C-alpha atoms as an extended CHARMM CRD file, in Angstrom:
* protein
*
       247  EXT
         1         1  MET       CA             81.1360000000      111.2460000000      158.4550000000  PROA      1               0.0000000000
         2         2  LEU       CA             83.5580000000      113.4530000000      156.5380000000  PROA      2               0.0000000000
         3         3  THR       CA             85.8690000000      112.0320000000      153.9140000000  PROA      3               0.0000000000
         4         4  ASP       CA             89.5790000000      112.8180000000      153.7590000000  PROA      4               0.0000000000
         5         5  ASN       CA             88.9810000000      114.9410000000      150.6730000000  PROA      5               0.0000000000
         6         6  PRO       CA             86.1960000000      117.4700000000      151.4360000000  PROA      6               0.0000000000
         7         7  LEU       CA             85.7010000000      118.1290000000      147.7290000000  PROA      7               0.0000000000
         8         8  GLU       CA             84.5540000000      114.5680000000      147.0950000000  PROA      8               0.0000000000
         9         9  PRO       CA             81.0440000000      113.2940000000      147.8330000000  PROA      9               0.0000000000
        10        10  GLN       CA             80.6310000000      111.2390000000      150.9540000000  PROA      10              0.0000000000
        11        11  THR       CA             79.7300000000      107.5700000000      150.7320000000  PROA      11              0.0000000000
        12        12  PRO       CA             76.8780000000      105.9350000000      152.6610000000  PROA      12              0.0000000000
        13        13  ILE       CA             77.8410000000      104.1610000000      155.8660000000  PROA      13              0.0000000000
        14        14  ALA       CA             76.1300000000      101.3940000000      157.8010000000  PROA      14              0.0000000000
        15        15  PRO       CA             73.5420000000      101.3110000000      159.1920000000  PROA      15              0.0000000000
        16        16  ALA       CA             72.1490000000      102.5440000000      155.8880000000  PROA      16              0.0000000000
        17        17  TRP       CA             69.6320000000      105.3620000000      155.8480000000  PROA      17              0.0000000000
        18        18  GLY       CA             68.7320000000      107.7780000000      153.1130000000  PROA      18              0.0000000000
        19        19  TRP       CA             66.1010000000      109.7370000000      151.2520000000  PROA      19              0.0000000000
        20        20  ARG       CA             63.3780000000      107.1970000000      152.0290000000  PROA      20              0.0000000000
        21        21  ASP       CA             63.9210000000      107.8100000000      155.7290000000  PROA      21              0.0000000000
        22        22  LEU       CA             63.7490000000      111.5540000000      155.1340000000  PROA      22              0.0000000000
        23        23  LEU       CA             60.4220000000      111.1490000000      153.3240000000  PROA      23              0.0000000000
        24        24  ILE       CA             59.0390000000      109.0670000000      156.2000000000  PROA      24              0.0000000000
        25        25  THR       CA             60.2340000000      111.7620000000      158.6200000000  PROA      25              0.0000000000
        26        26  LEU       CA             58.4950000000      114.4630000000      156.5820000000  PROA      26              0.0000000000
        27        27  LEU       CA             55.3050000000      112.3860000000      156.5530000000  PROA      27              0.0000000000
        28        28  VAL       CA             55.4080000000      112.0290000000      160.3360000000  PROA      28              0.0000000000
        29        29  ILE       CA             56.0120000000      115.7650000000      160.6730000000  PROA      29              0.0000000000
        30        30  GLY       CA             53.1610000000      116.5720000000      158.2990000000  PROA      30              0.0000000000
        31        31  VAL       CA             50.6620000000      114.3370000000      160.0810000000  PROA      31              0.0000000000
        32        32  GLY       CA             51.7740000000      115.3320000000      163.5630000000  PROA      32              0.0000000000
        33        33  GLY       CA             51.8830000000      119.0320000000      162.7280000000  PROA      33              0.0000000000
        34        34  SER       CA             48.4320000000      118.9340000000      161.1380000000  PROA      34              0.0000000000
        35        35  LEU       CA             46.9330000000      117.2190000000      164.1620000000  PROA      35              0.0000000000
        36        36  VAL       CA             48.4920000000      119.7740000000      166.5100000000  PROA      36              0.0000000000
        37        37  VAL       CA             47.2290000000      122.7250000000      164.4750000000  PROA      37              0.0000000000
        38        38  LEU       CA             43.7150000000      121.2870000000      164.1490000000  PROA      38              0.0000000000
        39        39  ALA       CA             43.5350000000      120.4490000000      167.8540000000  PROA      39              0.0000000000
        40        40  LEU       CA             44.6920000000      123.8840000000      168.9750000000  PROA      40              0.0000000000
        41        41  ARG       CA             42.3720000000      125.6090000000      166.5080000000  PROA      41              0.0000000000
        42        42  ALA       CA             39.4640000000      123.6630000000      167.9620000000  PROA      42              0.0000000000
        43        43  LEU       CA             40.5250000000      124.4990000000      171.5190000000  PROA      43              0.0000000000
        44        44  ALA       CA             40.9760000000      128.1710000000      170.6030000000  PROA      44              0.0000000000
        45        45  ALA       CA             37.4740000000      128.2480000000      169.1190000000  PROA      45              0.0000000000
        46        46  VAL       CA             35.8940000000      126.5010000000      172.1010000000  PROA      46              0.0000000000
        47        47  GLY       CA             37.7880000000      128.5940000000      174.6380000000  PROA      47              0.0000000000
        48        48  ASN       CA             37.4140000000      131.7940000000      172.5900000000  PROA      48              0.0000000000
        49        49  TRP       CA             41.1810000000      132.3460000000      172.8030000000  PROA      49              0.0000000000
        50        50  ASP       CA             42.6140000000      135.4360000000      171.1710000000  PROA      50              0.0000000000
        51        51  THR       CA             45.0100000000      134.5640000000      168.3220000000  PROA      51              0.0000000000
        52        52  SER       CA             45.3210000000      138.0670000000      166.8630000000  PROA      52              0.0000000000
        53        53  ARG       CA             48.7770000000      138.6890000000      168.3290000000  PROA      53              0.0000000000
        54        54  GLY       CA             50.5550000000      135.9910000000      166.3710000000  PROA      54              0.0000000000
        55        55  PHE       CA             53.0870000000      134.0120000000      168.3970000000  PROA      55              0.0000000000
        56        56  ILE       CA             52.3760000000      136.1990000000      171.4190000000  PROA      56              0.0000000000
        57        57  SER       CA             48.9710000000      134.4930000000      171.5980000000  PROA      57              0.0000000000
        58        58  PRO       CA             49.3040000000      131.3910000000      173.8340000000  PROA      58              0.0000000000
        59        59  PRO       CA             47.6400000000      128.9150000000      171.4230000000  PROA      59              0.0000000000
        60        60  VAL       CA             49.7920000000      130.0710000000      168.4950000000  PROA      60              0.0000000000
        61        61  TYR       CA             52.9360000000      130.0090000000      170.6380000000  PROA      61              0.0000000000
        62        62  LEU       CA             52.0590000000      126.5180000000      171.8730000000  PROA      62              0.0000000000
        63        63  ALA       CA             51.3570000000      125.3270000000      168.3220000000  PROA      63              0.0000000000
        64        64  GLY       CA             54.6980000000      126.6740000000      167.0790000000  PROA      64              0.0000000000
        65        65  THR       CA             56.5820000000      125.1060000000      169.9740000000  PROA      65              0.0000000000
        66        66  LEU       CA             54.9070000000      121.7300000000      169.5510000000  PROA      66              0.0000000000
        67        67  LEU       CA             55.4970000000      121.7870000000      165.7900000000  PROA      67              0.0000000000
        68        68  TYR       CA             59.2330000000      122.2700000000      166.2330000000  PROA      68              0.0000000000
        69        69  LEU       CA             59.3520000000      119.5940000000      168.9220000000  PROA      69              0.0000000000
        70        70  ILE       CA             57.5770000000      117.2490000000      166.5060000000  PROA      70              0.0000000000
        71        71  ILE       CA             60.1790000000      118.0110000000      163.8120000000  PROA      71              0.0000000000
        72        72  GLY       CA             63.0660000000      117.3110000000      166.1510000000  PROA      72              0.0000000000
        73        73  GLY       CA             61.3650000000      114.2670000000      167.6420000000  PROA      73              0.0000000000
        74        74  ALA       CA             60.5760000000      112.8190000000      164.2100000000  PROA      74              0.0000000000
        75        75  VAL       CA             64.2070000000      113.1560000000      163.1150000000  PROA      75              0.0000000000
        76        76  LEU       CA             65.4830000000      111.4470000000      166.2520000000  PROA      76              0.0000000000
        77        77  ALA       CA             62.7790000000      108.7490000000      166.2150000000  PROA      77              0.0000000000
        78        78  VAL       CA             62.8670000000      107.8430000000      162.5080000000  PROA      78              0.0000000000
        79        79  ILE       CA             66.4390000000      108.5900000000      161.4330000000  PROA      79              0.0000000000
        80        80  GLY       CA             68.2250000000      108.5860000000      164.7770000000  PROA      80              0.0000000000
        81        81  PRO       CA             68.1890000000      104.8030000000      165.3570000000  PROA      81              0.0000000000
        82        82  ARG       CA             69.6030000000      104.1940000000      161.8460000000  PROA      82              0.0000000000
        83        83  ALA       CA             72.1900000000      106.9770000000      161.9190000000  PROA      83              0.0000000000
        84        84  GLY       CA             75.2290000000      107.6830000000      164.0340000000  PROA      84              0.0000000000
        85        85  TRP       CA             75.8440000000      110.9260000000      165.8560000000  PROA      85              0.0000000000
        86        86  ARG       CA             78.4470000000      111.8660000000      163.2550000000  PROA      86              0.0000000000
        87        87  ASP       CA             75.8670000000      111.4080000000      160.4950000000  PROA      87              0.0000000000
        88        88  LEU       CA             73.6350000000      114.0010000000      162.1280000000  PROA      88              0.0000000000
        89        89  GLY       CA             76.5030000000      116.2370000000      163.2340000000  PROA      89              0.0000000000
        90        90  LEU       CA             75.6220000000      115.8030000000      166.8960000000  PROA      90              0.0000000000
        91        91  GLN       CA             79.1580000000      115.0680000000      168.0690000000  PROA      91              0.0000000000
        92        92  TRP       CA             80.8520000000      117.9370000000      169.9270000000  PROA      92              0.0000000000
        93        93  PRO       CA             83.4810000000      119.6200000000      167.7250000000  PROA      93              0.0000000000
        94        94  ARG       CA             86.8500000000      120.9740000000      168.7590000000  PROA      94              0.0000000000
        95        95  TRP       CA             86.5800000000      124.3930000000      170.4100000000  PROA      95              0.0000000000
        96        96  ILE       CA             88.4930000000      126.0490000000      167.5700000000  PROA      96              0.0000000000
        97        97  TYR       CA             85.3620000000      125.7340000000      165.4410000000  PROA      97              0.0000000000
        98        98  PHE       CA             83.3560000000      127.7770000000      167.9100000000  PROA      98              0.0000000000
        99        99  ALA       CA             86.0180000000      130.4760000000      167.5590000000  PROA      99              0.0000000000
       100       100  LEU       CA             85.1840000000      130.4460000000      163.8440000000  PROA      100             0.0000000000
       101       101  VAL       CA             81.5830000000      131.4770000000      164.5510000000  PROA      101             0.0000000000
       102       102  PRO       CA             82.1080000000      135.2240000000      165.3780000000  PROA      102             0.0000000000
       103       103  PRO       CA             83.9720000000      136.1400000000      162.1520000000  PROA      103             0.0000000000
       104       104  VAL       CA             81.5830000000      134.0670000000      160.0400000000  PROA      104             0.0000000000
       105       105  PHE       CA             78.6440000000      135.6730000000      161.8470000000  PROA      105             0.0000000000
       106       106  LEU       CA             79.9260000000      139.2210000000      161.2490000000  PROA      106             0.0000000000
       107       107  PHE       CA             80.5850000000      138.4260000000      157.5900000000  PROA      107             0.0000000000
       108       108  GLY       CA             77.1870000000      136.7880000000      157.2090000000  PROA      108             0.0000000000
       109       109  MET       CA             75.3160000000      139.6670000000      158.8170000000  PROA      109             0.0000000000
       110       110  GLY       CA             77.0980000000      142.1260000000      156.5480000000  PROA      110             0.0000000000
       111       111  MET       CA             76.1800000000      140.1070000000      153.4750000000  PROA      111             0.0000000000
       112       112  MET       CA             72.5770000000      139.7900000000      154.6760000000  PROA      112             0.0000000000
       113       113  VAL       CA             72.3740000000      143.5840000000      154.9920000000  PROA      113             0.0000000000
       114       114  LEU       CA             73.6070000000      143.8710000000      151.4060000000  PROA      114             0.0000000000
       115       115  ALA       CA             71.1020000000      141.2320000000      150.2620000000  PROA      115             0.0000000000
       116       116  ASN       CA             68.2350000000      143.0810000000      151.9540000000  PROA      116             0.0000000000
       117       117  ALA       CA             69.4680000000      146.3290000000      150.4150000000  PROA      117             0.0000000000
       118       118  GLY       CA             69.2780000000      144.6330000000      147.0230000000  PROA      118             0.0000000000
       119       119  VAL       CA             65.6780000000      143.6170000000      147.7290000000  PROA      119             0.0000000000
       120       120  THR       CA             64.9100000000      147.2330000000      148.6300000000  PROA      120             0.0000000000
       121       121  LEU       CA             66.3960000000      148.4620000000      145.3570000000  PROA      121             0.0000000000
       122       122  LEU       CA             64.3490000000      145.9580000000      143.3770000000  PROA      122             0.0000000000
       123       123  PHE       CA             61.0150000000      146.4050000000      145.1420000000  PROA      123             0.0000000000
       124       124  GLY       CA             61.2870000000      149.9170000000      146.5570000000  PROA      124             0.0000000000
       125       125  GLU       CA             60.9780000000      148.8550000000      150.2060000000  PROA      125             0.0000000000
       126       126  PHE       CA             61.9350000000      146.1080000000      152.6250000000  PROA      126             0.0000000000
       127       127  GLN       CA             59.3760000000      145.0110000000      155.1770000000  PROA      127             0.0000000000
       128       128  ASN       CA             59.8640000000      141.9010000000      157.2710000000  PROA      128             0.0000000000
       129       129  PRO       CA             56.5100000000      140.0620000000      157.3170000000  PROA      129             0.0000000000
       130       130  GLN       CA             57.6690000000      138.0830000000      160.3400000000  PROA      130             0.0000000000
       131       131  ILE       CA             57.0540000000      141.1230000000      162.5320000000  PROA      131             0.0000000000
       132       132  GLU       CA             53.3180000000      140.9350000000      161.9590000000  PROA      132             0.0000000000
       133       133  SER       CA             53.1050000000      137.1450000000      162.1620000000  PROA      133             0.0000000000
       134       134  ILE       CA             55.1340000000      136.9690000000      165.3770000000  PROA      134             0.0000000000
       135       135  SER       CA             53.7490000000      139.9840000000      167.2260000000  PROA      135             0.0000000000
       136       136  GLY       CA             50.4460000000      140.9000000000      165.6160000000  PROA      136             0.0000000000
       137       137  GLY       CA             51.9400000000      144.3810000000      165.2040000000  PROA      137             0.0000000000
       138       138  GLN       CA             52.0310000000      145.0850000000      168.9540000000  PROA      138             0.0000000000
       139       139  ALA       CA             55.0630000000      145.7420000000      171.1380000000  PROA      139             0.0000000000
       140       140  PHE       CA             56.4380000000      142.9380000000      173.3080000000  PROA      140             0.0000000000
       141       141  GLY       CA             56.2520000000      142.9170000000      177.0820000000  PROA      141             0.0000000000
       142       142  THR       CA             59.3190000000      141.6800000000      178.9740000000  PROA      142             0.0000000000
       143       143  GLY       CA             57.8000000000      138.2830000000      179.6910000000  PROA      143             0.0000000000
       144       144  GLU       CA             56.6470000000      137.9320000000      176.0930000000  PROA      144             0.0000000000
       145       145  LEU       CA             60.1120000000      138.8040000000      174.7910000000  PROA      145             0.0000000000
       146       146  ILE       CA             61.7030000000      136.1600000000      177.0300000000  PROA      146             0.0000000000
       147       147  ALA       CA             59.1640000000      133.5280000000      175.9430000000  PROA      147             0.0000000000
       148       148  LEU       CA             59.7320000000      134.3720000000      172.2820000000  PROA      148             0.0000000000
       149       149  TRP       CA             63.5040000000      134.2240000000      172.7590000000  PROA      149             0.0000000000
       150       150  LEU       CA             63.2550000000      130.7210000000      174.2460000000  PROA      150             0.0000000000
       151       151  LEU       CA             61.3780000000      129.5580000000      171.1510000000  PROA      151             0.0000000000
       152       152  ILE       CA             62.9400000000      131.6200000000      168.3560000000  PROA      152             0.0000000000
       153       153  ALA       CA             66.5410000000      131.6830000000      169.5820000000  PROA      153             0.0000000000
       154       154  GLY       CA             66.4850000000      128.4190000000      171.5210000000  PROA      154             0.0000000000
       155       155  ILE       CA             64.2930000000      125.6570000000      170.1430000000  PROA      155             0.0000000000
       156       156  VAL       CA             64.1330000000      126.8530000000      166.5210000000  PROA      156             0.0000000000
       157       157  PRO       CA             67.9130000000      127.0100000000      165.8540000000  PROA      157             0.0000000000
       158       158  LEU       CA             68.5080000000      123.6010000000      167.4080000000  PROA      158             0.0000000000
       159       159  VAL       CA             65.7310000000      121.8730000000      165.4800000000  PROA      159             0.0000000000
       160       160  GLU       CA             66.4290000000      123.6080000000      162.1610000000  PROA      160             0.0000000000
       161       161  GLU       CA             70.1370000000      122.8360000000      162.3540000000  PROA      161             0.0000000000
       162       162  LEU       CA             69.4020000000      119.2100000000      163.2190000000  PROA      162             0.0000000000
       163       163  PHE       CA             67.1590000000      118.9470000000      160.1620000000  PROA      163             0.0000000000
       164       164  PHE       CA             68.9600000000      121.0910000000      157.5670000000  PROA      164             0.0000000000
       165       165  ARG       CA             72.6250000000      120.7480000000      158.5080000000  PROA      165             0.0000000000
       166       166  GLY       CA             72.2520000000      117.3810000000      160.2210000000  PROA      166             0.0000000000
       167       167  VAL       CA             69.9880000000      115.2770000000      158.0360000000  PROA      167             0.0000000000
       168       168  LEU       CA             69.8650000000      117.1900000000      154.7480000000  PROA      168             0.0000000000
       169       169  HSD       CA             73.5380000000      118.1930000000      154.5530000000  PROA      169             0.0000000000
       170       170  HSD       CA             74.6480000000      114.6320000000      155.2370000000  PROA      170             0.0000000000
       171       171  LEU       CA             72.4170000000      113.2720000000      152.4620000000  PROA      171             0.0000000000
       172       172  LEU       CA             73.5780000000      115.9070000000      149.9850000000  PROA      172             0.0000000000
       173       173  ARG       CA             77.2420000000      115.1620000000      150.7820000000  PROA      173             0.0000000000
       174       174  ARG       CA             76.7500000000      111.5590000000      149.7600000000  PROA      174             0.0000000000
       175       175  HSD       CA             76.2200000000      112.7170000000      146.1820000000  PROA      175             0.0000000000
       176       176  LEU       CA             77.7430000000      116.2180000000      145.8990000000  PROA      176             0.0000000000
       177       177  ASN       CA             81.0080000000      117.9020000000      146.7800000000  PROA      177             0.0000000000
       178       178  SER       CA             81.2040000000      120.3200000000      149.6920000000  PROA      178             0.0000000000
       179       179  THR       CA             80.5640000000      123.4880000000      147.6720000000  PROA      179             0.0000000000
       180       180  LEU       CA             77.4910000000      122.1630000000      145.8740000000  PROA      180             0.0000000000
       181       181  SER       CA             76.1350000000      120.6540000000      149.1000000000  PROA      181             0.0000000000
       182       182  ILE       CA             76.4190000000      123.9930000000      150.8960000000  PROA      182             0.0000000000
       183       183  ILE       CA             74.7740000000      125.8810000000      148.0140000000  PROA      183             0.0000000000
       184       184  ALA       CA             71.9510000000      123.3470000000      147.5660000000  PROA      184             0.0000000000
       185       185  GLY       CA             71.3170000000      123.1820000000      151.3120000000  PROA      185             0.0000000000
       186       186  ALA       CA             71.2590000000      126.9820000000      151.5880000000  PROA      186             0.0000000000
       187       187  ALA       CA             68.7820000000      127.2550000000      148.6990000000  PROA      187             0.0000000000
       188       188  ILE       CA             66.4290000000      124.6890000000      150.2470000000  PROA      188             0.0000000000
       189       189  PHE       CA             66.7730000000      126.3400000000      153.6630000000  PROA      189             0.0000000000
       190       190  ALA       CA             65.8250000000      129.7370000000      152.1970000000  PROA      190             0.0000000000
       191       191  VAL       CA             62.9120000000      128.5460000000      150.0700000000  PROA      191             0.0000000000
       192       192  VAL       CA             61.1620000000      126.3590000000      152.6560000000  PROA      192             0.0000000000
       193       193  HSD       CA             60.7380000000      129.3390000000      154.9840000000  PROA      193             0.0000000000
       194       194  PHE       CA             58.1260000000      130.4960000000      152.4100000000  PROA      194             0.0000000000
       195       195  ILE       CA             58.9280000000      134.1940000000      152.8340000000  PROA      195             0.0000000000
       196       196  PRO       CA             59.9000000000      135.5190000000      149.3650000000  PROA      196             0.0000000000
       197       197  MET       CA             61.1480000000      138.8630000000      150.6840000000  PROA      197             0.0000000000
       198       198  LEU       CA             63.6480000000      137.1150000000      152.9690000000  PROA      198             0.0000000000
       199       199  ILE       CA             64.9440000000      134.4500000000      150.5620000000  PROA      199             0.0000000000
       200       200  PRO       CA             68.1690000000      136.3080000000      149.5830000000  PROA      200             0.0000000000
       201       201  GLY       CA             69.1100000000      136.9590000000      153.2110000000  PROA      201             0.0000000000
       202       202  LEU       CA             68.1690000000      133.4380000000      154.3010000000  PROA      202             0.0000000000
       203       203  PHE       CA             70.2330000000      132.0190000000      151.4510000000  PROA      203             0.0000000000
       204       204  VAL       CA             73.2730000000      133.9380000000      152.7120000000  PROA      204             0.0000000000
       205       205  ALA       CA             72.6450000000      132.6480000000      156.2360000000  PROA      205             0.0000000000
       206       206  GLY       CA             72.3090000000      129.1250000000      154.8490000000  PROA      206             0.0000000000
       207       207  LEU       CA             75.6800000000      129.4240000000      153.1250000000  PROA      207             0.0000000000
       208       208  CYS       CA             77.3250000000      130.4480000000      156.3960000000  PROA      208             0.0000000000
       209       209  LEU       CA             75.6250000000      127.6440000000      158.3050000000  PROA      209             0.0000000000
       210       210  GLY       CA             76.5770000000      125.0810000000      155.6850000000  PROA      210             0.0000000000
       211       211  TYR       CA             80.1730000000      126.2930000000      155.7680000000  PROA      211             0.0000000000
       212       212  LEU       CA             80.3250000000      125.8780000000      159.5510000000  PROA      212             0.0000000000
       213       213  ARG       CA             78.8330000000      122.3860000000      159.2580000000  PROA      213             0.0000000000
       214       214  GLU       CA             81.3260000000      121.3930000000      156.5930000000  PROA      214             0.0000000000
       215       215  GLN       CA             84.3510000000      122.7640000000      158.4020000000  PROA      215             0.0000000000
       216       216  SER       CA             83.5120000000      121.3840000000      161.8440000000  PROA      216             0.0000000000
       217       217  GLY       CA             81.6450000000      118.2000000000      160.9140000000  PROA      217             0.0000000000
       218       218  SER       CA             79.1250000000      119.2230000000      163.5780000000  PROA      218             0.0000000000
       219       219  ILE       CA             75.8740000000      121.1890000000      163.7970000000  PROA      219             0.0000000000
       220       220  TRP       CA             76.7980000000      122.9170000000      167.0780000000  PROA      220             0.0000000000
       221       221  PRO       CA             78.7730000000      125.8800000000      165.6620000000  PROA      221             0.0000000000
       222       222  GLY       CA             75.8200000000      126.4300000000      163.3180000000  PROA      222             0.0000000000
       223       223  VAL       CA             73.4050000000      126.2490000000      166.2490000000  PROA      223             0.0000000000
       224       224  LEU       CA             75.3980000000      129.0330000000      167.9440000000  PROA      224             0.0000000000
       225       225  PHE       CA             75.4100000000      131.1160000000      164.7260000000  PROA      225             0.0000000000
       226       226  HSD       CA             71.6720000000      130.5350000000      164.3090000000  PROA      226             0.0000000000
       227       227  MET       CA             70.9610000000      131.4960000000      167.9210000000  PROA      227             0.0000000000
       228       228  LEU       CA             72.9090000000      134.7450000000      167.5240000000  PROA      228             0.0000000000
       229       229  GLN       CA             71.1400000000      135.5420000000      164.2510000000  PROA      229             0.0000000000
       230       230  ASN       CA             67.6560000000      134.8890000000      165.6230000000  PROA      230             0.0000000000
       231       231  THR       CA             68.4130000000      136.8040000000      168.8170000000  PROA      231             0.0000000000
       232       232  LEU       CA             69.5320000000      139.7970000000      166.7600000000  PROA      232             0.0000000000
       233       233  ALA       CA             66.4480000000      139.5520000000      164.5500000000  PROA      233             0.0000000000
       234       234  LEU       CA             64.1300000000      139.3190000000      167.5660000000  PROA      234             0.0000000000
       235       235  LEU       CA             65.7410000000      142.3350000000      169.2500000000  PROA      235             0.0000000000
       236       236  ALA       CA             65.4310000000      144.2960000000      166.0000000000  PROA      236             0.0000000000
       237       237  MET       CA             61.7330000000      143.4090000000      165.8430000000  PROA      237             0.0000000000
       238       238  ALA       CA             61.2480000000      144.4840000000      169.4580000000  PROA      238             0.0000000000
       239       239  LEU       CA             62.9570000000      147.8040000000      168.7460000000  PROA      239             0.0000000000
       240       240  VAL       CA             60.8770000000      148.4260000000      165.6400000000  PROA      240             0.0000000000
       241       241  LEU       CA             57.6440000000      147.7000000000      167.4980000000  PROA      241             0.0000000000
       242       242  ALA       CA             58.6440000000      149.7670000000      170.5160000000  PROA      242             0.0000000000
       243       243  THR       CA             59.4820000000      152.8050000000      168.3730000000  PROA      243             0.0000000000
       244       244  GLY       CA             56.6470000000      152.3830000000      165.9040000000  PROA      244             0.0000000000
       245       245  GLY       CA             59.1320000000      152.0180000000      163.0170000000  PROA      245             0.0000000000
       246       246  VAL       CA             58.9750000000      149.7850000000      159.9660000000  PROA      246             0.0000000000
       247       247  ALA       CA             61.4470000000      146.9830000000      159.1440000000  PROA      247             0.0000000000
């Protein structure tokens, strides 16, 4: 729930939920995710399934999909009953906030290009390690590209926005003003992807997503932004792999 003054921290509302619930959610995610990974590893070993192609490999794709479903399910199961839809940003915003997405997206993509250029200047090159982990270094077939799009530009944006801009942003806004909440949320969002080369660009994306959440009071404009970003990234990967280039 947003306060009248967006610069002031939000106050907790009943039914109360907080950091303890987030920790329980993370525990459920950790246990559930570990069990899924161990089970699919065992099945892959028994069935001699090929996992060399990253997320193109069925067991890896299935593991990634199940992991994200566990994250979303844990949030809704643990925090959902104690939180309102406004807490999690699940209410549908006014359409004007969707009109805000294209200019914010264009600005964000431009700033991400500059951030990646800065990484190149510092380290001499910019290579996206996600290309190897997602594709195994091999070009996508049409069916594979569609399957990846459903996961990367469909399930992933929805679940990540529910967690980062739904749960985390709401908790941060109870204690921080809007600017600090957006910055802190963007930093956490960038770091927990565990890809050092992409942290500057992910931080920029996190700022844009936090801004959309703060302005609209909803995660849905951010979901749209995130879907566009991941679609663009996936198409860029497909182009790089098809042409034998390096990203």
